[in-house]
N, C-alpha and C positions, 0 to 999 in steps of 0.2 A: 504494500500500500504506500502511496505517496506520503512522505513525511515521516515514515517509520524507519527507525534504525534497525540494523540487522539483529534479529533475535526478538524484537518487539512483536507481540502478538503470537509468538510461537507456541506458548502453552495453550492459548485458546484454540489455535488451529489444530494442534495435536488432539485436544479434547473433541473437536468436531470430527476429525478423522476416526478416532477410536469409537465415538458414538455411532458413526455410520457403519463401521465394520461390525460392531456389536449388533446393531439393528438388523443388518443383512444376515447375520448368523443366527438370529432369533433370540438373542440374549438381552440382558438388561445392563445398561451402562450406568455406573454409579461411581462418583469420586468421593472417597472418604476423607474427612479432615485429617491432616497430618497430626501425629501425636505431638504433645507439648514436650518440653524438656523434662526428663525424669530427674527428680532431685533425690529420690530414694527408691530402692527396689528390693524385693524379697523373692527368692525362688520358692515356690510352693511345692513343686514336684519336678524331679528329674530322674525318671526311672527307665531302665532298659531291660527287656527280656526277649524271648524268642518271637514275640509279636511286634517288636520294634521299640520305639522310644516315645515317651510321654513327657512333655515339658510344660510347666505352667509357672507363670510369674505374675507378680502384682507390682505396679509402679505408681508412685505418687508424683504427679507432675507439678511444675512450678506454679501453676494457677490453681492447684488444689484438686484437679481431676484425678480420679483413681482409675487406672487402666489395668484390667486383668486379662492376660493373654494365655493362649494355649497352642501347642503345636504337637500333633501326633504324627509319627512317621513309621512306615513299615507295613508288614503283612496284616497286622491287626486293622489297619485302616481299610485295606482291600476287602477284608471280611465284611465290613459295614457298607462300603460304597461300591464294591465290585472290582474286578480285575483291572489293573492299570491305574487305579487311584491309590497312591501310596502316601499322600500327604494331606493332612487336614489341619487347618488353622482357624482360630476363633478369637474374638475379642469382646469383652464387656467394657463399656465406658460408663463410669458413674460420675455424674456432674458434681462439681464442687459443693453445691448446696444440698446434695443428698448423701455425702460421705458420712456426716455425723449420724444421720438416720441409719445408715448401714452399720456403723460402729455400734449403735445401741442394739440393733437386731443380732449382732454377733456376740453380744454380751459385754461389750465395752462400756466405759463411762467417760465422763468429762475428763479431758486431759490424757486419755489413753492413746497410744500410738496405733492407728488403724492398721498399719502393716503388720505389727506384732500380733494384734488381736486376730486379724485375718489369718495369719500363718498358724496360730494356735488352733483356731476354729477349723481350719482346713485339715490339719493333722488329726484332730479329734473326730471329724465327720467323714474323712476320706475324700474331702474336696467337693462334696455335693452342695454346690452353691447356686446353680443356675436358677432354680425356682425362686430363691430369695432375691437374686439380682433382677429378675424379670417382674417381681411383684410391683404393684402400683406404688407402694411406699418408697421403693428404691428407684424404679423406672430406668434401669440401666439400658443403654443402647447396646444391641447385639449385632455382630456381623460374623460371617464365617465364609470359608472358601476351601476348595480342595483341588488337588491336581494329581 
C-alpha cells in the first residue's frame, strides 16, 4: 500500500491469508491472546510412562492472570484421539479478578500464595480441576488443540 513501510500491515495480511486457508479447509480460525509475562510458575505434573509424557504447569502473570497449561504426548494421546494424533495441549486462563475466588475454592485464604495452594490441591486430588475452573464462579477460558 502507498505510504506503508516494509513490514507494515504484514501481521494483518498474514491473518487474512490464514483465515482464508482455514475457511477453505473447513476449519475455524481463531487468534488467541499472547500470554503475559510469567512472574512465577509451578510445575504441577511431569510424568512419563509407556503411554508417553504428561506435563502441567501453572503460571502467575505480571497482570495477575493465572494460566494453567497442559501438554500430553505419546501413544496415550493416540488412544483418545486416534492414530496419528500424538500431541494434545490445553490451557485454562483465569482472569485476575477471579484468582482470589479460585484460591478460596481451593481452600486458601487471604494472603495465601495461589500457586502453592494450587500445587497442594493438585497433588491431593490428582489434578482434577477442570470442572472447578469451568464453573460460573471461576469462569476460566479454555482452549485446546492436538496434532
